[in-house]
NUVEX-553321 format. One line per field, with one value per atom (N, C-alpha, C): atom name; x, y, z. Coordinates in Angstrom, 2 decimals, m for minus. Atoms other than C-alpha are relative to their C-alpha. Example, Ala and Ser with C-alpha at 12.3 -4.5 7.8 and 13.67 -1.06 7.14 Angstrom:
2
a <- c(N CA C N CA C)
px <- c(0.89 12.30 0.90 m0.82 13.67 m0.77)
py <- c(m1.19 m4.50 1.20 m1.19 m1.06 1.09)
pz <- c(0.00 7.80 0.00 m0.06 7.14 0.73)
REM end
This chain:
236
a <- c(N CA C N CA C N CA C N CA C N CA C N CA C N CA C N CA C N CA C N CA C N CA C N CA C N CA C N CA C N CA C N CA C N CA C N CA C N CA C N CA C N CA C N CA C N CA C N CA C N CA C N CA C N CA C N CA C N CA C N CA C N CA C N CA C N CA C N CA C N CA C N CA C N CA C N CA C N CA C N CA C N CA C N CA C N CA C N CA C N CA C N CA C N CA C N CA C N CA C N CA C N CA C N CA C N CA C N CA C N CA C N CA C N CA C N CA C N CA C N CA C N CA C N CA C N CA C N CA C N CA C N CA C N CA C N CA C N CA C N CA C N CA C N CA C N CA C N CA C N CA C N CA C N CA C N CA C N CA C N CA C N CA C N CA C N CA C N CA C N CA C N CA C N CA C N CA C N CA C N CA C N CA C N CA C N CA C N CA C N CA C N CA C N CA C N CA C N CA C N CA C N CA C N CA C N CA C N CA C N CA C N CA C N CA C N CA C N CA C N CA C N CA C N CA C N CA C N CA C N CA C N CA C N CA C N CA C N CA C N CA C N CA C N CA C N CA C N CA C N CA C N CA C N CA C N CA C N CA C N CA C N CA C N CA C N CA C N CA C N CA C N CA C N CA C N CA C N CA C N CA C N CA C N CA C N CA C N CA C N CA C N CA C N CA C N CA C N CA C N CA C N CA C N CA C N CA C N CA C N CA C N CA C N CA C N CA C N CA C N CA C N CA C N CA C N CA C N CA C N CA C N CA C N CA C N CA C N CA C N CA C N CA C N CA C N CA C N CA C N CA C N CA C N CA C N CA C N CA C N CA C N CA C N CA C N CA C N CA C N CA C N CA C N CA C N CA C N CA C N CA C N CA C N CA C N CA C N CA C N CA C N CA C N CA C N CA C N CA C N CA C N CA C N CA C N CA C N CA C N CA C N CA C N CA C N CA C N CA C N CA C N CA C N CA C N CA C N CA C N CA C N CA C N CA C N CA C N CA C N CA C N CA C N CA C N CA C N CA C N CA C N CA C N CA C N CA C N CA C N CA C N CA C N CA C N CA C N CA C N CA C N CA C)
px <- c(1.31 m12.23 0.01 0.16 m13.26 m1.12 1.05 m15.82 m1.37 1.28 m18.61 m0.02 m0.08 m17.57 0.26 m0.36 m16.27 1.46 m1.41 m13.09 0.82 m0.89 m10.25 1.30 m1.21 m7.46 m0.17 0.05 m7.21 1.40 m1.34 m4.13 0.12 m0.06 m5.04 m0.15 0.18 m5.24 1.36 m1.31 m2.08 m0.11 m0.05 m1.13 0.67 m0.50 m0.77 m0.82 0.69 m1.61 0.42 m0.49 0.05 m0.20 0.17 m0.88 0.64 m0.70 1.36 0.11 m0.08 1.04 1.23 m1.11 3.98 m0.53 0.49 3.79 m0.64 0.59 3.01 m1.11 1.09 0.46 0.23 m0.32 2.27 0.26 m0.39 3.53 m0.76 0.74 1.84 0.76 m0.65 3.28 m1.05 0.78 1.41 0.98 m1.01 3.37 m0.66 0.41 3.06 1.00 m0.93 4.84 m0.55 0.43 4.66 0.10 0.02 3.60 0.11 m0.11 3.79 1.46 m1.36 6.83 0.81 m0.75 7.80 0.11 m0.03 7.04 m0.54 0.35 6.80 m0.25 0.34 5.08 m0.12 0.01 5.63 m0.84 0.90 3.00 0.09 0.12 2.77 m1.49 1.44 m0.74 m0.39 0.33 m0.60 m0.11 0.03 0.16 m0.74 0.70 m1.68 0.80 m0.86 1.16 0.87 m0.87 3.37 1.45 m1.40 6.97 0.95 m0.88 8.46 m0.32 0.19 8.71 1.34 m1.19 11.19 m0.43 0.29 11.46 0.80 m0.66 12.29 m0.58 0.52 11.88 m0.01 0.12 10.78 m0.10 0.14 9.91 m1.19 1.05 7.86 m0.45 0.32 8.03 0.36 m0.21 7.97 m0.38 0.35 7.81 0.64 m0.52 8.34 0.88 m0.80 11.01 m0.84 0.82 9.62 m0.05 0.01 10.56 m0.60 0.66 8.70 0.98 m1.01 11.95 0.36 m0.49 12.87 m1.05 0.91 10.99 0.83 m0.78 12.32 m0.79 0.59 11.60 0.99 m0.85 12.91 m0.51 0.30 13.03 0.33 m0.16 12.52 m0.44 0.38 12.22 m1.15 m0.08 10.34 m0.71 0.69 8.38 1.00 m1.06 11.62 1.26 m1.20 14.59 1.27 m1.17 16.91 m0.07 m0.11 18.11 m0.57 0.47 17.31 0.83 m0.66 18.17 m1.02 0.90 16.73 0.60 m0.37 16.81 m0.73 0.58 16.12 m0.10 0.26 14.56 m0.38 0.42 13.92 m1.46 1.43 10.41 m0.32 0.22 10.87 0.39 m0.31 11.64 1.48 m1.43 15.40 0.59 m0.63 17.51 0.06 m0.16 18.07 1.27 m1.14 20.32 0.84 m0.69 21.21 m0.48 0.31 21.36 0.82 m0.67 22.17 m0.44 0.35 22.15 0.40 m0.25 22.04 m0.29 0.21 22.19 m1.42 1.37 18.90 m0.48 0.57 16.62 m1.47 1.37 13.38 m0.88 0.81 12.27 0.92 m0.74 13.42 m1.00 0.91 11.85 0.80 m0.62 12.61 m0.22 0.22 13.04 m1.16 1.22 9.68 0.27 m0.10 9.30 m1.29 1.22 6.47 0.15 m0.10 5.69 0.27 m0.25 5.82 1.49 m1.43 9.54 0.66 m0.58 10.25 m1.04 0.94 8.67 m0.33 0.34 6.84 1.03 m1.02 9.17 m0.62 0.42 8.85 0.62 m0.49 9.60 1.40 m1.36 13.26 0.00 0.00 13.92 0.82 m0.71 14.99 1.10 m0.97 18.08 m0.68 0.62 17.40 m0.21 0.13 17.98 m1.08 1.04 15.35 m1.29 1.21 12.75 m1.16 1.20 9.21 m0.62 0.60 7.77 m1.51 1.45 4.25 m0.68 0.59 3.74 m0.72 0.77 1.16 0.78 m0.72 2.62 m0.57 0.41 2.52 m0.19 0.31 0.93 0.30 m0.39 2.50 m1.12 1.04 0.00 0.56 m0.49 0.23 0.45 m0.55 2.20 m1.01 0.83 0.23 0.78 m0.71 1.67 m0.56 0.49 1.41 m1.23 1.23 m2.06 m1.00 0.92 m3.62 m0.90 0.96 m6.75 m0.35 0.31 m6.89 m1.33 1.32 m10.18 0.09 m0.14 m8.86 0.15 m0.18 m7.72 m1.29 1.28 m11.07 m0.97 0.88 m12.90 0.41 m0.47 m10.70 m0.39 0.39 m11.41 m1.48 1.43 m15.15 m0.33 0.29 m15.05 0.48 m0.58 m12.80 m0.35 0.29 m13.86 1.22 m1.26 m10.21 0.23 m0.24 m9.59 1.19 m1.12 m6.61 1.22 m1.23 m3.30 m0.18 0.04 m2.75 0.96 m0.84 m1.45 m0.02 m0.15 m0.15 0.17 m0.07 m0.84 0.58 m0.57 1.16 m1.08 0.96 m0.79 0.29 m0.16 m1.37 0.16 m0.23 0.04 0.89 m0.89 2.31 1.35 m1.29 5.52 1.05 m1.10 8.72 1.06 m1.02 11.20 1.40 m1.34 14.09 0.58 m0.48 14.36 m0.52 0.54 13.03 1.09 m0.96 14.80 m0.45 0.28 15.02 0.41 m0.32 14.87 0.83 m0.90 17.61 m0.37 0.33 16.68 1.14 m1.12 19.49 m0.40 0.24 19.73 m0.74 0.73 17.79 0.69 m0.62 19.05 m0.72 0.58 18.52 m0.61 0.50 17.90 m1.08 1.05 14.53 0.25 m0.22 15.72 0.97 m0.98 18.51 m0.62 0.63 16.03 m0.42 0.40 15.43 m1.51 1.43 12.04 m0.51 0.58 10.00 m1.07 1.02 7.89 m1.36 1.34 4.23 m0.50 0.48 3.70 0.83 m0.84 6.42 m0.78 0.71 5.09 m1.32 1.24 2.07 0.35 m0.26 1.99 m0.50 0.40 1.99 m0.62 0.68 m0.37 0.81 m0.74 1.35 m0.77 0.60 0.72 m0.54 0.64 m1.73 0.05 m0.06 m1.19 m1.38 1.32 m4.22 0.01 0.15 m5.46 m0.53 0.51 m6.71 1.07 m1.01 m5.00 0.56 m0.68 m2.50 0.22 m0.15 m2.27 1.46 m1.39 1.17 0.08 m0.13 2.32 0.44 m0.32 2.49 1.22 m1.24 6.07 m0.02 0.03 5.18 m0.89 0.93 2.69 0.69 m0.64 5.19 0.37 m0.39 6.36 m1.22 1.22 2.81 m0.51 0.43 2.01 0.88 m0.91 5.08 m0.30 0.30 4.05 m1.48 1.40 0.46 m0.14 0.11 m0.54 m0.78 0.78 m2.93 0.91 m0.93 m0.12 0.92 m0.90 1.85 m0.68 0.68 m0.74 0.50 m0.47 0.31 m1.00)
py <- c(m0.49 m2.32 0.20 m0.18 m1.04 m0.90 0.84 m2.61 0.29 m0.34 m0.82 m0.37 0.48 m2.49 1.14 m1.09 0.76 m0.15 0.11 0.64 1.18 m1.05 2.58 0.08 m0.04 1.71 m0.98 0.84 0.30 m0.21 0.34 m1.49 0.09 m0.07 m1.16 m1.38 1.23 m3.81 m0.45 0.55 m5.92 m1.52 1.46 m9.52 m0.54 0.50 m10.91 m1.23 1.20 m14.30 m0.38 0.32 m14.12 1.20 m1.01 m12.16 m0.55 0.47 m12.40 1.14 m0.97 m10.52 m0.30 0.18 m9.95 m0.48 0.51 m11.55 1.06 m1.06 m8.18 0.75 m0.58 m7.30 1.46 m1.38 m4.06 0.10 m0.04 m4.94 m1.07 0.88 m6.60 m0.14 0.30 m8.25 m0.51 0.49 m8.63 m0.40 0.51 m10.80 m0.87 0.88 m12.77 m1.11 1.13 m16.10 m1.11 1.13 m19.40 0.30 m0.23 m18.86 1.47 m1.43 m15.06 0.44 m0.51 m12.81 0.14 m0.11 m12.75 1.41 m1.37 m9.06 0.02 m0.08 m8.14 1.46 m1.34 m5.06 m0.04 m0.09 m4.06 1.21 m1.05 m2.00 0.15 m0.31 m0.29 0.17 m0.01 m1.09 1.07 m1.00 1.30 1.39 m1.31 4.34 m0.03 0.15 2.98 0.61 m0.49 3.54 m1.14 0.99 1.57 0.35 m0.22 1.14 m0.19 0.23 m0.16 m1.32 1.22 m3.01 m0.63 0.73 m5.67 m1.20 1.13 m8.79 m1.19 1.28 m12.44 m1.04 0.89 m14.59 m1.45 1.46 m18.25 m0.33 0.27 m18.00 m0.91 0.96 m20.81 0.19 m0.11 m20.57 1.40 m1.33 m17.44 m0.04 m0.10 m16.46 1.26 m1.14 m13.54 m0.47 0.28 m13.46 0.28 m0.19 m13.61 1.43 m1.39 m9.96 0.95 m0.81 m8.72 0.94 m0.86 m7.31 m0.47 0.54 m9.63 m0.92 0.84 m11.45 m0.96 1.06 m14.76 m0.61 0.69 m16.23 m1.06 1.10 m19.50 m0.66 0.80 m21.45 m1.45 1.35 m25.09 m1.06 1.19 m28.54 m0.70 0.42 m30.44 0.93 m0.95 m27.46 0.60 m0.54 m25.94 m0.81 0.81 m28.24 0.72 m0.80 m25.46 1.32 m1.31 m22.19 m0.05 0.09 m23.41 0.91 m0.88 m21.17 0.88 m0.91 m18.42 1.40 m1.41 m14.62 0.59 m0.69 m12.33 1.49 m1.42 m8.87 0.64 m0.73 m6.19 0.42 m0.32 m5.11 1.25 m1.21 m1.80 m0.18 0.41 m3.63 0.08 m0.09 m3.15 m1.41 1.31 m6.01 m0.41 1.05 m8.74 0.17 m0.11 m8.61 m1.27 1.29 m12.31 m0.76 0.85 m14.46 m1.27 1.28 m18.14 m1.01 1.03 m20.35 m1.38 1.38 m24.12 m0.92 0.97 m27.17 m0.57 0.46 m28.49 0.39 m0.48 m27.13 m0.42 0.49 m28.74 0.93 m0.89 m26.22 0.97 m1.01 m23.08 0.78 m0.71 m21.32 0.57 m0.58 m19.28 m0.93 0.71 m20.80 0.65 m0.55 m20.38 0.60 m0.67 m18.07 0.76 m0.72 m16.34 1.48 m1.44 m12.79 0.85 m0.79 m11.61 0.03 m0.01 m12.42 1.26 m1.21 m9.41 1.11 m1.12 m5.98 0.48 m0.56 m4.31 1.05 m0.91 m2.29 1.02 m1.04 0.87 m0.25 0.15 1.32 0.57 m0.48 1.60 0.88 m0.87 4.50 m0.62 0.46 3.68 0.98 m0.96 5.18 1.00 m1.06 8.40 m0.40 0.38 6.81 m1.05 1.01 4.10 0.37 m0.41 6.11 0.12 m0.05 5.88 1.37 m1.32 9.24 m0.12 0.01 9.81 1.24 m1.22 13.21 m0.30 0.20 13.44 0.55 m0.50 13.84 1.32 m1.32 17.41 m0.02 m0.09 18.10 1.42 m1.32 20.98 0.58 m0.68 23.50 0.51 m0.55 24.69 1.44 m1.35 27.88 1.02 m1.12 31.10 1.28 m1.27 34.54 0.80 m0.84 37.09 0.80 m0.72 38.59 m0.76 0.79 35.84 m0.85 0.82 34.08 m1.29 1.21 31.38 0.03 m0.09 32.68 m0.22 0.15 32.82 m1.46 1.42 29.19 m0.78 0.68 28.09 0.28 m0.31 29.92 m0.77 0.74 28.31 m1.47 1.39 24.88 m0.20 0.13 25.52 0.16 m0.23 26.81 m1.15 1.06 24.11 m1.38 1.31 21.29 m0.84 0.72 20.37 m0.17 0.28 18.67 m0.89 0.93 16.38 0.44 m0.26 16.12 m0.37 0.27 16.15 m1.13 1.13 12.85 m0.11 0.10 12.59 m1.45 1.38 9.23 m0.09 0.13 8.03 m0.40 0.30 7.86 m1.38 1.37 4.29 0.03 0.07 3.60 1.08 m1.06 6.66 m0.59 0.48 6.09 1.03 m0.89 7.61 m0.10 m0.01 8.66 0.00 m0.05 8.82 m1.40 1.36 5.14 m0.95 0.83 3.87 m0.90 0.97 0.72 m0.48 0.44 m0.42 m1.45 1.40 m4.09 m0.18 0.26 m5.35 m1.34 1.21 m7.90 m0.28 0.30 m9.70 0.22 m0.24 m8.51 1.28 m1.26 m5.26 1.11 m1.11 m1.80 0.22 m0.18 m1.09 1.37 m1.36 2.66 0.25 m0.23 3.37 1.24 m1.24 6.87 m0.18 0.22 5.37 m0.59 0.56 3.73 1.12 m1.05 5.76 0.13 m0.25 7.39 m0.52 0.58 5.43 0.94 m0.81 7.23 m0.63 0.51 6.95 m0.77 0.64 6.01 m1.21 1.14 3.37 m1.29 1.25 m0.05 m0.02 m0.06 1.16 m0.05 0.15 0.19 1.23 m1.15 3.15 m0.50 0.39 2.90 0.45 m0.43 2.91 1.05 m1.07 5.91 m0.60 0.52 4.92 1.05 m0.89 6.42 0.15 m0.28 8.06 m0.31 0.30 6.96 1.18 m1.16 10.45 0.54 m0.56 12.01 1.30 m1.21 14.69 0.91 m1.01 17.89 0.36 m0.33 18.32 1.43 m1.39 21.93 0.00 m0.13 22.97 0.88 m0.76 23.99 0.92 m0.80 25.41 1.22 m1.11 27.92 1.36 m1.33 30.84 0.28 m0.21 30.32 0.38 m0.31 30.35 1.40 m1.35 33.50 1.05 m0.97 35.21 0.15 m0.04 34.29 0.31 m0.30 35.46 1.11 m1.05 37.34 1.23 m1.16 39.55 1.01 m0.93 41.01 0.67 m0.58 41.67 1.10 m1.06 44.05 1.34 m1.33 47.65 0.72)
pz <- c(m0.42 43.49 1.52 m1.44 46.88 0.50 m0.58 49.24 m0.59 0.65 47.36 m1.47 1.38 44.06 m0.99 0.90 42.60 m0.40 0.41 40.50 0.50 m0.51 42.10 m0.80 0.83 39.64 m1.16 1.19 36.11 m0.54 0.49 34.78 m1.52 1.45 31.12 m0.64 0.77 28.39 m0.50 0.36 28.08 m0.08 0.09 27.28 1.26 m1.27 30.80 0.41 m0.48 32.32 1.42 m1.34 35.78 0.92 m1.05 38.95 1.27 m1.20 42.01 0.99 m1.09 45.33 0.85 m0.93 47.61 1.35 m1.31 51.11 0.88 m0.81 52.72 m0.73 0.79 50.01 m0.34 0.38 49.24 m1.51 1.41 45.74 m0.78 0.90 42.81 m1.31 1.27 39.70 m0.98 1.14 36.41 m1.08 0.93 33.99 m1.06 1.08 30.78 m0.17 0.03 31.34 m0.89 0.81 29.51 m1.48 1.44 25.91 m0.38 0.29 26.22 0.02 0.22 25.82 1.28 m1.24 29.54 0.55 m0.51 30.24 1.43 m1.42 33.95 0.36 m0.48 35.41 1.52 m1.46 39.06 0.41 m0.46 40.92 1.52 m1.41 44.28 0.29 m0.23 45.48 1.00 m1.01 48.43 m0.62 0.66 46.24 m1.34 1.27 43.17 m1.14 1.07 40.76 m0.52 0.61 38.42 0.31 m0.37 39.58 m1.18 1.14 36.35 m0.68 0.77 33.85 m0.31 0.38 32.88 m0.83 0.87 30.72 0.46 m0.29 31.52 m0.94 1.03 28.43 0.48 m0.23 28.64 1.49 m1.43 32.35 0.25 m0.34 33.88 1.46 m1.43 37.71 0.50 m0.56 39.90 1.47 m1.43 43.59 0.58 m0.74 45.99 1.14 m1.20 48.68 1.25 m1.21 52.27 0.50 m0.46 52.91 m1.03 1.04 49.76 m0.71 0.63 48.35 m1.39 1.26 45.49 m0.63 0.78 42.76 m0.83 0.63 41.43 m1.15 1.15 37.98 m0.46 0.44 36.57 m1.26 1.19 33.32 0.33 m0.56 34.31 m1.00 0.76 32.77 0.75 1.41 31.46 m0.97 0.90 30.11 m0.98 0.85 28.76 0.26 m0.16 28.17 m0.43 0.38 26.96 0.75 m0.68 28.54 1.41 m1.38 32.04 0.89 m0.95 34.97 0.69 m0.71 37.18 0.04 m0.11 37.55 1.20 m1.16 40.51 m0.32 0.21 40.16 1.34 m1.18 42.75 m0.14 0.01 43.71 m0.81 0.78 41.85 m1.47 1.38 38.52 m0.33 0.27 38.86 m0.17 0.19 37.55 m1.46 m1.02 36.89 0.83 m0.91 39.94 0.00 0.04 39.69 m1.22 1.16 36.55 0.16 m0.24 37.08 m1.06 0.98 33.95 0.50 m0.41 34.48 m1.18 1.08 32.24 0.04 m0.16 33.64 1.38 m1.25 36.35 0.04 m0.13 37.58 0.84 m0.83 40.22 0.72 m0.75 42.04 0.83 m0.89 45.04 1.17 m1.19 48.17 1.20 m1.27 51.60 0.73 m0.59 53.27 1.38 m1.29 56.24 0.25 m0.35 58.07 m0.36 0.31 56.85 1.22 m1.21 60.46 0.37 m0.29 60.49 m0.50 0.60 58.28 0.07 m0.06 58.79 m1.41 1.32 55.87 m0.40 0.49 53.72 m0.94 0.92 51.65 m1.37 1.37 47.96 m0.11 0.25 47.03 m1.24 1.17 44.64 m1.13 1.19 41.11 m0.37 0.55 39.45 m0.92 0.79 37.60 m1.45 1.40 34.19 m0.23 0.13 34.90 0.71 m0.71 36.79 m0.98 0.82 35.46 0.14 m0.02 34.51 0.14 m0.22 35.85 m0.55 0.53 34.21 m1.31 1.22 31.45 m1.18 1.18 27.95 m0.46 0.45 26.70 m1.51 1.42 23.33 m0.46 0.49 21.41 m0.85 0.76 20.06 m1.32 1.27 16.42 0.15 m0.08 15.83 m0.52 0.42 15.62 0.19 m0.16 14.99 1.16 m1.12 17.82 m0.42 0.27 17.95 m0.84 0.81 15.83 0.88 m0.75 17.08 m0.71 0.75 14.41 m0.70 0.62 13.01 m1.51 1.45 9.43 m0.40 0.34 9.44 0.20 m0.20 10.85 m1.14 1.13 8.07 m1.25 1.17 5.43 0.09 m0.15 6.86 m0.28 0.25 6.76 m1.47 1.41 3.17 m0.87 0.84 1.74 0.49 m0.53 4.02 0.26 m0.22 4.60 1.49 m1.41 7.93 0.24 m0.18 7.33 m0.78 0.72 5.54 m1.48 1.43 1.81 m0.30 0.39 0.47 m1.51 1.45 m3.08 m0.36 0.41 m4.65 m1.41 1.35 m7.65 m0.99 1.05 m10.92 m0.55 0.48 m11.95 m1.51 1.43 m15.39 m0.54 0.47 m15.53 m0.37 0.49 m17.49 0.33 m0.35 m16.16 m1.08 1.04 m18.83 0.56 m0.59 m16.36 0.11 m0.20 m15.48 m1.06 1.05 m18.78 m0.55 0.51 m19.95 m1.36 1.36 m23.55 m0.13 0.19 m24.32 m1.25 1.13 m26.59 m0.61 0.74 m29.25 m0.97 0.90 m31.11 m1.45 1.40 m34.68 m0.30 0.20 m34.13 0.77 m0.75 m33.10 1.31 m1.33 m29.40 0.19 m0.16 m29.76 m1.03 0.99 m31.38 m0.84 0.76 m32.41 m1.13 1.06 m34.55 m1.25 1.18 m36.89 m0.93 0.94 m40.08 m0.03 0.09 m40.40 m1.33 1.21 m42.84 m0.55 0.64 m45.37 0.21 m0.22 m44.70 m1.22 1.22 m48.35 m0.39 0.34 m48.25 0.26 m0.14 m48.74 m0.76 0.78 m50.73 m1.48 1.42 m54.41 m0.76 0.83 m56.80 m1.30 1.23 m59.71 m1.21 1.21 m63.12 m0.78 0.80 m65.39 m1.29 1.20 m68.05 m1.11 1.15 m71.51 m0.63 0.58 m73.01 m1.51 1.43 m76.46 m0.80 0.72 m77.32 m0.91 0.95 m80.38 0.53 m0.44 m79.54 m1.17 1.05 m81.52 m0.10 0.23 m83.00 m0.54 0.51 m83.58 m1.47 1.43 m87.18 m0.15 0.14 m87.89 m1.23 1.21 m91.33 0.12 m0.16 m89.88 m0.10 0.18 m89.54 m1.46 1.42 m93.14 m0.82 0.74 m94.44 0.30 m0.34 m92.52 m0.65 0.67 m93.95 m1.48 1.44 m97.49 m0.30 0.21 m96.97 m1.04 1.06 m100.11 0.45 m0.47 m98.20 0.67 m0.67 m96.08 m0.99 1.01 m99.27 m0.83 0.76 m100.68 0.46 m0.38 m100.77 0.88)
REM end
């Protein structure tokens, strides 16, 4: 903020619990030490820009060098009884330049000196492969044929009400015949198609044919003989 309580720069929303100014008040460190992941962000307060980021896991203690050039972090006991040691980073997030592991370390700090002993320094440039890009990300526009204004696509969106992407959801309960597995039961055929087709009427009891008590007419075998000997047909 400035003297009129107006914000002049915002760092964003991050998990940080440590703020450390350099002795000349040119550089600022925002870090997440202790129970956090150990992420370190370096800022140039004069130019209001971020210089870079780095990581120092399990860091407990920290301090700036008297000339505002280096930043020291250490993992110390009794807070941490394993992985003790210290690391040194540069003010532009480069490093670690020095890594010194130790069996046990209780404290680490710079030799004190007056800030007037060292003149204020400028920002050291980062290597090209680690430089922080300050350009805004470019958003690619959708493809349109030459001479097209996009009016047709806008009309289709208004008519159909489609504003997002189409997502195909699998149908619950659908059976796939490709990966279908057949359970095998001992004593029974495993392939259902190998079983013979049973007659629908199989298993149903057929009613016995009942003989009728009605008298049946037997053909008269003597009828042709009687007709041949008919005296009426024998008349001249």
